C-alpha positions as CSV (number, residue, x, y, z in Angstrom):
1,M,0.0,-0.2,0.3
2,T,1.5,3.4,-0.8
3,L,1.1,6.3,1.2
4,N,-1.4,8.0,-1.0
5,E,-3.6,4.8,-0.2
6,F,-2.8,4.9,3.4
7,L,-3.9,8.3,3.7
8,S,-6.8,8.4,1.6
9,T,-8.6,5.0,3.0
10,S,-7.7,5.4,6.7
11,Y,-10.6,7.7,7.3
12,T,-10.6,7.2,11.3
13,A,-8.2,5.3,13.5
14,Y,-10.3,2.3,13.1
15,Q,-9.3,2.2,9.1
16,A,-6.2,2.9,9.9
17,V,-5.1,-0.1,11.7
18,A,-7.5,-2.4,9.7
19,N,-5.3,-0.8,6.6
20,A,-2.0,-1.5,9.2
21,A,-2.9,-4.9,9.5
22,A,-3.7,-5.8,6.1
23,M,0.2,-4.4,5.4
24,L,1.5,-6.5,8.0
25,N,0.0,-9.6,7.3
26,A,1.2,-9.3,3.8
27,N,4.5,-9.1,5.4
28,G,4.3,-12.6,7.2
29,F,3.2,-10.9,10.4
30,E,1.0,-12.9,13.2
31,M,-1.9,-11.2,14.9
32,L,-2.2,-12.2,18.6
33,A,-5.7,-11.4,20.9
34,E,-4.9,-10.1,24.3
35,Q,-7.5,-12.6,25.5
36,S,-5.4,-15.5,24.5
37,A,-2.1,-17.5,25.6
38,W,0.9,-16.4,23.8
39,Q,3.3,-19.0,22.2
40,L,6.3,-16.4,20.9
41,R,8.7,-18.1,18.5
42,P,12.6,-16.9,18.3
43,G,12.3,-14.6,14.9
44,G,8.6,-14.1,14.8
45,K,7.0,-11.4,13.8
46,Y,3.4,-10.4,15.3
47,Y,1.1,-7.4,16.2
48,V,-2.0,-7.0,18.3
49,I,-4.7,-4.7,18.1
50,R,-6.9,-3.1,21.1
51,S,-10.4,-1.3,21.0
52,G,-10.0,-1.8,17.1
53,S,-8.1,1.6,16.7
54,S,-4.6,1.3,18.3
55,L,-2.2,-1.7,17.2
56,I,1.2,-2.7,18.8
57,A,3.7,-5.0,16.1
58,F,6.6,-6.4,17.2
59,T,9.5,-8.4,15.7
60,Y,10.6,-10.8,18.8
61,N,14.2,-12.2,19.3
62,N,16.4,-12.8,22.0
63,S,17.7,-9.2,23.1
64,D,18.1,-7.3,26.1
65,S,16.2,-4.3,25.3
66,Y,13.5,-2.9,23.1
67,K,13.6,-0.2,20.5
68,I,10.2,1.5,20.4
69,V,8.8,3.6,18.0
70,A,5.5,5.0,19.1
71,S,2.9,7.4,16.9
72,H,-0.7,8.1,16.7
73,T,-3.7,7.0,14.7
74,D,-6.3,9.6,15.0
75,S,-6.6,13.1,13.9
76,P,-8.7,16.3,14.4
77,C,-12.5,16.1,12.5
78,L,-15.9,15.9,13.6
79,K,-17.7,13.5,16.0
80,L,-21.3,12.4,15.5
81,K,-23.3,12.4,19.1
82,E,-25.9,9.8,19.9
83,N,-29.2,10.7,18.3
84,A,-27.3,12.3,15.5
85,V,-29.8,13.5,12.8
86,I,-31.2,17.3,13.5
87,E,-34.7,17.3,11.4
88,G,-36.1,20.6,10.2
89,D,-35.9,22.3,6.8
90,F,-33.0,20.2,6.2
91,A,-31.6,17.2,7.8
92,R,-28.6,17.7,9.3
93,L,-25.8,15.7,11.8
94,N,-25.4,16.8,15.2
95,V,-21.6,16.6,15.6
96,E,-19.1,17.7,18.0
97,T,-15.0,18.4,17.9
98,Y,-12.5,15.6,18.3
99,G,-9.2,17.0,18.5
100,G,-8.0,20.7,18.1
101,G,-8.6,20.9,14.2
102,I,-8.5,24.2,12.4
103,L,-12.2,24.6,12.4
104,Y,-12.8,26.9,9.1
105,T,-10.8,24.8,6.9
106,F,-13.8,21.8,7.3
107,F,-16.3,24.4,5.7
108,D,-17.4,23.6,2.0
109,R,-15.1,20.6,1.5
110,P,-16.3,16.9,1.0
111,L,-16.8,14.5,4.2
112,K,-17.4,11.5,4.6
113,I,-19.0,9.3,7.8
114,A,-16.6,6.6,8.9
115,G,-15.7,5.1,12.1
116,R,-17.2,1.6,13.4
117,I,-20.6,0.6,14.8
118,I,-21.7,-2.5,17.1
119,K,-24.5,-4.5,16.0
120,R,-26.3,-6.6,18.4
121,R,-26.5,-10.7,17.0
122,G,-28.6,-12.4,19.6
123,A,-26.2,-12.6,22.6
124,M,-23.1,-11.4,20.7
125,L,-21.9,-7.5,20.1
126,V,-20.3,-7.5,16.6
127,M,-18.1,-5.0,15.7
128,K,-18.0,-3.6,12.3
129,N,-15.7,-0.7,10.6
130,I,-17.9,1.6,8.0
131,V,-17.4,4.4,5.4
132,S,-20.2,5.9,3.8
133,N,-21.0,5.8,0.2
134,Y,-21.9,9.2,0.0
135,K,-20.4,12.5,1.0
136,V,-22.0,15.3,3.2
137,V,-20.5,19.1,3.0
138,V,-20.5,22.2,6.1
139,P,-21.9,24.7,4.0
140,S,-20.1,28.4,4.9
141,L,-22.7,31.3,5.3
142,A,-22.6,33.7,2.3
143,I,-20.5,36.8,2.5
144,H,-23.5,38.7,2.2
145,M,-25.4,37.4,5.1
146,N,-21.5,38.0,7.4
147,R,-20.2,41.0,5.6
148,E,-17.5,40.5,8.7
149,I,-16.8,37.4,7.6
150,N,-13.2,38.3,6.4
151,D,-12.3,40.0,9.1
152,K,-13.2,38.3,12.2
153,F,-15.2,34.9,12.5
154,S,-14.9,32.2,15.3
155,P,-17.0,29.0,14.1
156,N,-19.7,28.0,16.8
157,P,-19.6,24.1,16.9
158,Q,-22.7,23.8,17.7
159,T,-24.4,26.1,15.1
160,D,-21.6,26.7,12.1
161,L,-20.1,23.2,11.9
162,L,-23.3,20.9,11.4
163,P,-22.7,18.5,8.4
164,L,-25.8,18.8,5.3
165,L,-27.4,15.1,5.2
166,S,-30.2,15.6,2.9
167,L,-33.3,17.7,1.7
168,S,-36.0,15.7,4.3
169,K,-36.3,13.8,7.4
170,T,-33.6,10.8,7.4
171,E,-33.7,8.0,9.7
172,L,-30.7,7.4,11.9
173,E,-30.5,3.7,10.4
174,K,-29.6,4.8,7.3
175,I,-26.5,6.3,8.1
176,T,-25.5,3.5,11.0
177,D,-27.0,0.4,9.4
178,G,-29.4,-0.3,12.6
179,A,-26.4,-0.2,15.0
180,L,-26.7,-0.4,18.9
181,S,-24.3,2.1,19.3
182,Y,-21.1,3.9,17.3
183,D,-18.0,5.7,17.1
184,L,-18.5,7.2,13.8
185,F,-17.5,10.4,12.5
186,A,-17.3,13.3,9.5
187,V,-14.1,13.6,7.9
188,C,-12.3,14.9,5.2
189,A,-13.0,12.9,2.1
190,E,-10.1,15.0,-0.1
191,E,-7.5,12.8,-2.3
192,P,-3.9,13.5,-1.7
193,F,-2.6,15.5,-4.3
194,E,0.9,16.8,-5.0
195,S,1.7,20.6,-5.9
196,G,4.7,22.7,-6.6
197,I,6.4,23.0,-10.2
198,N,8.3,19.9,-9.6
199,S,5.6,17.8,-7.4
200,E,7.5,17.8,-4.7
201,F,5.0,18.7,-2.0
202,L,2.1,16.5,-0.9
203,S,-1.0,18.0,0.5
204,S,-3.7,15.6,2.0
205,P,-5.8,14.9,5.0
206,R,-4.4,13.2,8.1
207,I,-0.5,13.9,7.2
208,D,-0.6,14.2,11.2
209,N,0.1,12.0,11.9
210,L,-0.3,9.1,9.5
211,T,3.0,9.4,7.7
212,S,4.7,8.6,11.1
213,V,2.3,5.5,11.6
214,Y,3.1,4.7,8.0
215,A,6.8,5.2,8.4
216,S,6.9,3.0,11.1
217,L,4.9,0.2,9.5
218,Q,7.6,0.4,6.4
219,A,10.5,0.0,9.0
220,I,9.7,-2.9,11.0
221,M,8.3,-4.7,7.7
222,S,11.8,-4.6,6.6
223,E,15.1,-6.0,8.0
224,T,15.3,-5.4,11.4
225,S,17.6,-6.6,14.9
226,G,16.4,-7.4,18.2
227,V,12.8,-6.6,19.9
228,C,11.7,-4.0,17.6
229,V,8.2,-2.4,18.5
230,A,5.9,0.1,16.2
231,A,3.1,1.0,18.7
232,C,0.3,3.1,16.9
233,L,-2.2,4.4,19.1
234,D,-5.1,6.0,19.5
235,S,-6.6,9.1,21.3
236,E,-3.4,11.5,21.1
237,E,-5.5,14.5,19.7
238,I,-7.7,14.3,23.1
239,G,-4.9,13.6,25.2
240,S,-4.5,9.9,25.1
241,Q,-6.3,9.4,28.4
242,T,-8.3,6.0,27.1
243,R,-7.4,2.4,27.3
244,Q,-6.2,2.7,23.8
245,G,-4.0,5.8,24.1
246,A,-0.5,6.2,25.3
247,A,-1.9,7.0,28.8
248,G,-2.9,3.4,28.7
249,D,-1.2,0.1,29.3
250,F,-0.8,-1.4,26.3
251,L,2.8,-0.4,25.5
252,K,3.3,-1.8,28.8
253,S,1.2,-4.7,28.4
254,I,2.8,-5.8,25.3
255,L,6.7,-5.1,26.8
256,T,6.2,-7.0,30.0
257,R,4.3,-10.4,27.9
258,I,7.5,-10.0,25.2
259,A,9.7,-10.1,28.2
260,G,7.3,-13.0,29.6
261,G,8.0,-15.1,26.7
262,Q,11.7,-14.5,26.9
263,N,11.5,-15.7,30.7
264,K,12.3,-12.6,32.0
265,N,11.6,-12.0,35.9
266,T,10.3,-8.8,37.1
267,E,13.7,-7.5,37.7
268,S,15.2,-8.4,34.5
269,L,12.6,-6.8,32.7
270,F,13.0,-3.5,34.6
271,R,16.8,-3.9,33.1
272,A,15.4,-4.1,30.0
273,L,13.5,-1.2,29.7
274,S,16.5,0.9,31.4
275,T,18.5,0.2,28.5
276,S,16.0,0.6,26.0
277,F,15.2,3.5,23.9
278,C,11.8,5.0,22.3
279,I,11.4,7.0,19.5
280,S,8.0,9.7,20.0
281,L,7.1,10.1,16.6
282,D,4.7,13.0,15.9
283,N,5.0,15.5,13.0
284,A,6.8,18.9,13.5
285,H,5.4,22.4,12.3
286,S,7.8,23.8,9.2
287,L,9.1,27.5,8.8
288,H,6.0,28.9,7.4
289,P,6.5,30.7,4.0
290,N,4.5,33.7,4.7
291,H,5.1,33.8,8.6
292,P,9.0,33.3,9.5
293,E,8.1,35.3,12.2
294,K,6.4,32.8,13.9
295,C,9.7,30.4,13.9
296,D,12.3,30.2,16.7
297,L,15.6,32.6,16.2
298,T,18.0,29.4,15.3
299,N,16.0,26.0,15.3
300,R,13.6,26.6,12.5
301,A,12.7,23.5,10.7
302,K,11.9,23.8,7.0
303,M,10.1,21.0,4.6
304,G,12.5,19.0,2.7
305,G,15.3,20.0,5.6
306,G,15.1,16.1,6.7
307,I,13.9,14.4,10.1
308,V,13.1,16.8,12.7
309,I,14.4,16.3,16.3
310,K,12.1,18.2,18.8
311,G,12.8,19.8,21.6
312,H,11.4,21.9,24.6
313,A,12.7,22.8,28.0
314,G,8.9,22.2,29.6
315,G,8.6,18.7,28.8
316,A,6.5,19.2,26.0
317,Y,8.9,16.8,24.0
318,T,11.0,14.1,25.8
319,T,14.4,15.0,23.9
320,D,17.2,15.7,26.3
321,A,21.1,15.7,25.6
322,L,21.6,12.2,25.9
323,S,18.7,10.7,24.0
324,S,19.6,13.7,20.9
325,A,23.0,12.6,20.9
326,V,22.1,8.9,20.9
327,I,19.3,9.4,17.3
328,K,21.8,11.6,16.0
329,T,24.7,9.3,16.0
330,I,22.2,6.9,14.3
331,F,21.7,8.8,11.3
332,D,25.0,10.2,11.0
333,T,26.0,6.6,10.4
334,A,23.4,6.0,8.2
335,N,23.7,8.9,6.4
336,V,20.0,10.2,7.5
337,K,19.3,13.8,7.1
338,Y,18.2,15.7,10.4
339,Q,17.5,19.1,11.5
340,T,16.1,20.7,15.1
341,F,13.0,22.3,16.4
342,Y,12.3,24.3,19.1
343,N,9.1,26.7,19.5
344,R,9.4,30.5,19.9
345,S,10.3,31.2,23.6
346,D,7.0,33.5,23.9
347,M,4.6,30.6,22.2
348,R,3.1,27.7,24.0
349,S,4.1,24.1,22.9
350,G,2.2,21.6,21.6
351,S,2.7,17.8,22.9
352,T,3.5,14.4,21.9
353,L,2.5,11.6,22.9
354,G,5.7,10.6,24.0
355,A,5.5,12.6,27.4
356,I,2.7,11.0,28.1
357,S,3.8,7.3,27.2
358,I,6.8,7.2,29.3
359,G,4.4,7.5,32.4
360,Q,3.6,4.0,31.8
361,V,7.2,2.8,29.8
362,S,9.4,5.0,31.4
363,V,12.7,4.6,28.7
364,P,15.1,7.3,27.3
365,S,13.0,8.6,24.5
366,V,13.5,11.5,21.9
367,D,10.9,13.3,19.8
368,L,11.1,13.2,16.4
369,G,8.9,13.7,13.2
370,I,9.0,15.5,9.8
371,A,8.1,19.3,9.1
372,Q,4.7,20.2,7.7
373,L,2.7,23.1,7.2
374,A,-1.2,23.5,8.0
375,M,-1.2,21.3,11.1
376,H,-4.6,20.4,12.0
377,S,-6.3,21.3,9.0
378,A,-8.6,19.3,7.2
379,V,-5.5,19.3,4.5
380,E,-2.1,19.5,5.2
381,T,1.0,19.8,3.3
382,M,4.5,18.0,3.5
383,C,7.5,17.5,1.5
384,K,7.7,14.0,0.1
385,T,11.6,13.5,0.1
386,D,11.5,13.7,4.1
387,L,9.6,10.7,4.4
388,D,11.8,8.8,2.3
389,E,14.6,10.1,5.1
390,L,12.2,9.2,7.9
391,I,11.8,5.8,7.0
392,K,15.5,5.4,6.1
393,G,15.9,6.9,9.8
394,L,13.9,4.3,11.6
395,K,15.2,1.4,9.9
396,A,18.7,2.4,11.1
397,F,17.0,2.6,14.7
398,Y,15.6,-0.8,14.4
399,N,19.0,-2.1,12.8
400,S,21.2,-0.3,16.2
401,E,22.3,-1.6,19.2
402,I,21.6,1.0,21.8
403,Q,23.5,0.4,25.6
404,I,23.0,3.4,28.3
405,T,24.2,3.1,31.6
406,T,24.4,5.9,34.5
407,R,27.4,7.5,32.7
408,N,27.5,7.0,29.4
409,A,26.0,5.1,26.0
410,T,27.3,3.0,23.0
411,V,25.5,3.2,19.9
412,A,26.8,0.5,17.2
413,S,24.7,-0.2,13.5
414,Q,24.3,-4.0,13.5
415,R,23.6,-4.0,9.6
């Protein structure tokens, strides 16, 4: 599956995980269930799904440490409430915002209804992913009716962002396929497209953060060494405080069960974690061509400049001097382009799932990503070559041996 195919069909975290599972299946990975006993084989390749929207893939070998790449599967959009159809002159959808999206970018764009539904079959509750075969739109108010729209306009989610569904009364069952309950979203349905005189840019919905998910999967499906983990977790855009998010115990439980398969006791597990390494992988802000004043004076990332290493004194990013030096050494050895990013000191920083996940799995960590424009817009923009550098860098990481002690660290390539 190409990146464009992944971006265009991974409408929600549920579709993203289904696509990820299909790629892993095609590359020899075996699905495990959390509810079942595991029989892990040396050299085996596995993945586990939780709640249908988070997935952790790993390669199983004898190793005293774990190499982890963590990214997130969700993106800002509009979420349907229960009793979603509003009847009146037209039928509309009652939605609420999911994540911190740039709300005005969702107007007058094609949206699809996607996610999962839960249906009852006798005593059994069955989960099913769905994507509507129709599109809906959130119509703007004409400038003739809002003369100040180009001067000031703050969309009200309850009144301005309701997608237009039909001309007349529409039964909810027509949308939900008779589901007992659902997690459905109105998401941007625009197809990815190239731009720039040399087609160097890619614009698409969900570049943040499905490019990171895609890159981590491409890397773990290639040749690796040791125990490598690609954790693709849901709920980052709403704070990760869910069972399937970084604040849950999904990653911790998988690493614990891997250690159990290696006959490691609790002390051995903690020793393995102390010398493990995690990449928190989430996209970064590029220098904006129309607003360079919004960037730091000396640490401004730029599309086309390679992988971004992100730092923040307040801990919004997990990078410190040691983790930065480790990843720079790996990238230098593999001839991977990289650059550094800090926010302006007078601007509030965003955060990533890395700072949350280390509350569950406390390992040395670095925050990385690729530079992009229009983060949290319905359509975002990146440079295509940066994805190539990211995949190359993650492959180098998965094929490195990292040993961290109290006083020093060593980094060696295994290829």
